[in-house]
MIDREN-357516 format. One line per 10 residues: number of its first residue (from 1); for each residue x, y, z of C-alpha. Coordinates in steps of 0.1 Angstrom, whole numbers, plus 5000, padded with zeros to 4 digits. Layout:
# MIDREN-357516
NUM) X/Y/Z | ...
This chain:
# MIDREN-357516
1) 1957/6922/2219 | 1988/6942/2215 | 2003/6966/2238 | 2003/7004/2227 | 2042/7003/2230 | 2044/6974/2206 | 2022/6988/2179 | 2042/6998/2148 | 2028/7019/2124 | 2028/7008/2085
11) 2048/7032/2063 | 2014/7045/2047 | 1997/7048/2084 | 2036/7066/2095 | 2035/7088/2068 | 2001/7102/2076 | 2007/7107/2104 | 2036/7132/2104 | 2013/7145/2080 | 1981/7152/2105
21) 2001/7176/2130 | 2009/7201/2096 | 1972/7197/2084 | 1958/7204/2117 | 1982/7235/2122 | 1968/7250/2088 | 1933/7243/2098 | 1932/7257/2133 | 1956/7294/2110 | 1930/7292/2088
31) 1899/7293/2115 | 1914/7314/2132 | 1926/7338/2111 | 1886/7335/2097 | 1874/7346/2128 | 1893/7380/2130 | 1891/7393/2097 | 1854/7386/2097 | 1852/7407/2129 | 1884/7435/2115
41) 1890/7431/2079 | 1921/7450/2085 | 1930/7429/2114 | 1973/7422/2106 | 1979/7399/2128 | 1966/7366/2111 | 1966/7373/2076 | 1945/7354/2050 | 1965/7326/2027 | 1957/7356/1999
51) 1973/7384/2012 | 2003/7365/2019 | 2005/7350/1984 | 1996/7381/1973 | 2024/7394/1989 | 2053/7368/1982 | 2044/7370/1943 | 2049/7403/1945 | 2086/7399/1959 | 2095/7376/1939
61) 2084/7380/1906 | 2082/7414/1905 | 2116/7437/1908 | 2117/7464/1928 | 2110/7496/1920 | 2137/7508/1939 | 2166/7482/1932 | 2155/7466/1902 | 2161/7426/1924 | 2138/7402/1929
71) 2137/7407/1967 | 2127/7374/1978 | 2151/7355/1958 | 2181/7384/1966 | 2175/7376/2006 | 2177/7341/2000 | 2207/7340/1980 | 2221/7359/2001 | 2213/7342/2033 | 2224/7309/2021
81) 2255/7322/2008 | 2267/7333/2040 | 2252/7304/2060 | 2271/7283/2040 | 2303/7301/2043 | 2301/7305/2076 | 2293/7268/2084 | 2324/7253/2058 | 2343/7272/2076 | 2333/7261/2111
91) 2330/7219/2101 | 2373/7224/2086 | 2379/7246/2118 | 2359/7217/2144 | 2373/7186/2127 | 2413/7202/2129 | 2401/7213/2164 | 2382/7178/2173 | 2411/7159/2159 | 2442/7178/2174
101) 2427/7176/2210 | 2408/7138/2206 | 2443/7120/2196 | 2471/7141/2205 | 2473/7146/2246 | 2496/7173/2245 | 2474/7197/2219 | 2444/7183/2240 | 2463/7192/2277 | 2468/7231/2259
111) 2436/7236/2240 | 2409/7215/2260 | 2403/7239/2285 | 2402/7269/2262 | 2374/7253/2232 | 2354/7247/2271 | 2357/7282/2281 | 2355/7294/2245 | 2316/7273/2241 | 2302/7288/2272
121) 2307/7324/2256 | 2274/7334/2246 | 2287/7345/2211 | 2256/7368/2203 | 2269/7386/2231 | 2298/7394/2208 | 2280/7408/2179 | 2286/7441/2186 | 2326/7430/2197 | 2329/7416/2162
131) 2312/7448/2142 | 2335/7466/2160 | 2361/7449/2147 | 2354/7440/2111 | 2331/7465/2104 | 2294/7458/2090 | 2305/7443/2061 | 2297/7403/2049 | 2332/7395/2074 | 2314/7399/2106
141) 2282/7383/2094 | 2299/7348/2095 | 2329/7352/2116 | 2297/7352/2138 | 2283/7319/2125 | 2319/7304/2123 | 2327/7314/2162 | 2292/7305/2172 | 2294/7270/2161 | 2332/7256/2155
151) 2331/7250/2194 | 2302/7229/2191 | 2315/7208/2165 | 2353/7205/2178 | 2340/7195/2207 | 2314/7164/2193 | 2347/7155/2172 | 2372/7158/2199 | 2345/7133/2218 | 2341/7111/2188
161) 2377/7111/2183 | 2383/7095/2224 | 2358/7065/2214 | 2381/7049/2185 | 2395/7015/2201 | 2429/7022/2211 | 2437/6987/2198 | 2435/7001/2168 | 2460/7031/2175 | 2480/7002/2182
171) 2476/6979/2154 | 2486/7010/2133 | 2515/7016/2149 | 2533/6981/2156 | 2523/6985/2114 | 2550/7009/2113 | 2526/7040/2106 | 2536/7075/2124 | 2512/7099/2139 | 2504/7116/2106
181) 2491/7086/2083 | 2476/7075/2122 | 2454/7104/2116 | 2449/7102/2077 | 2442/7068/2074 | 2425/7054/2109 | 2407/7093/2129 | 2400/7108/2097 | 2380/7079/2079 | 2359/7071/2112
191) 2351/7107/2123 | 2343/7124/2085 | 2310/7110/2090 | 2306/7120/2125 | 2314/7153/2108 | 2287/7156/2090 | 2261/7148/2116 | 2276/7175/2140 | 2274/7196/2111 | 2236/7188/2104
201) 2231/7193/2139 | 2247/7228/2146 | 2223/7243/2116 | 2198/7251/2141 | 2222/7272/2161 | 2241/7290/2125 | 2206/7297/2115 | 2197/7318/2148 | 2236/7332/2144 | 2225/7342/2105
211) 2193/7358/2111 | 2208/7376/2142 | 2232/7391/2118 | 2216/7405/2098 | 2182/7418/2118 | 2210/7442/2132 | 2230/7455/2103 | 2222/7442/2067 | 2213/7456/2032 | 2195/7424/2023
221) 2189/7382/2037 | 2161/7364/2052 | 2161/7374/2085 | 2173/7416/2074 | 2132/7413/2061 | 2117/7397/2085 | 2125/7428/2106 | 2127/7450/2083 | 2089/7448/2079 | 2080/7441/2116
231) 2075/7478/2118 | 2049/7478/2096 | 2032/7450/2110 | 2037/7431/2078 | 2027/7395/2088 | 2019/7386/2051 | 2059/7389/2045 | 2070/7375/2080 | 2051/7348/2081 | 2056/7335/2046
241) 2092/7338/2054 | 2097/7321/2088 | 2082/7288/2067 | 2103/7296/2040 | 2136/7295/2062 | 2123/7259/2077 | 2116/7246/2045 | 2157/7257/2042 | 2163/7241/2069 | 2148/7215/2063
251) 2165/7209/2026 | 2199/7219/2041 | 2197/7192/2066 | 2180/7165/2038 | 2214/7173/2017 | 2240/7167/2039 | 2222/7138/2058 | 2221/7124/2016 | 2255/7134/2010 | 2269/7111/2039
261) 2244/7081/2028 | 2261/7087/1997 | 2300/7094/2011 | 2298/7073/2041 | 2272/7042/2035 | 2290/7016/2055 | 2283/7047/2085 | 2240/7047/2072 | 2236/7010/2076 | 2249/7009/2118
């Protein structure tokens, strides 16, 4: 008889085991919701799936009487735009800073201590400063995301650059490569796959900063809507929005993973 530690599920069993916790969560929620609504039909804490479906149908497929927009899709597009721009800027900045501090000793001596200190700053504490300096528009929200995750990406790329065997750098110099050629032909091809992984790991933090910025000062966005309707205890809106954010985060991560596999197949094969 095999020991438990040696048992590996088949693909079908693995898929079912992965699905099981989600089914249990839904069953527990339905049971708890039915119990609360049976006791108090006006209870708002655990709305029924029917009320959540009606609320989301209204927000997604009926134009707002005030603005004429389809609120759900407007919120989604606004949040995705802010997140994509912020993460994109952070990825480029993190790659440049990471390579510079990881490959160039002089730059590392000058910037590495500063990078370490900046990475320790709780970026949510900077939100009022950003609003004062940059205003309440899009720039401050995108800046919060960028400032929040750039140090993480930069430090990860820095560490990955230092892990590249020094023999590769010596061989490149022996063949006559200058600093720019070493960075572009030796370091960059090996660090770009790591960059995608770093961005994937930083997405959760990026979503956190996005929701925080939208909650404090915004007129649209997923975070704005959640904090707007909370004053009315509209759980039939809040819970679907939270679920939608989770789905978007999963799809964003999946897209980056597929992109990495397509662009750098040798990395995913390792």
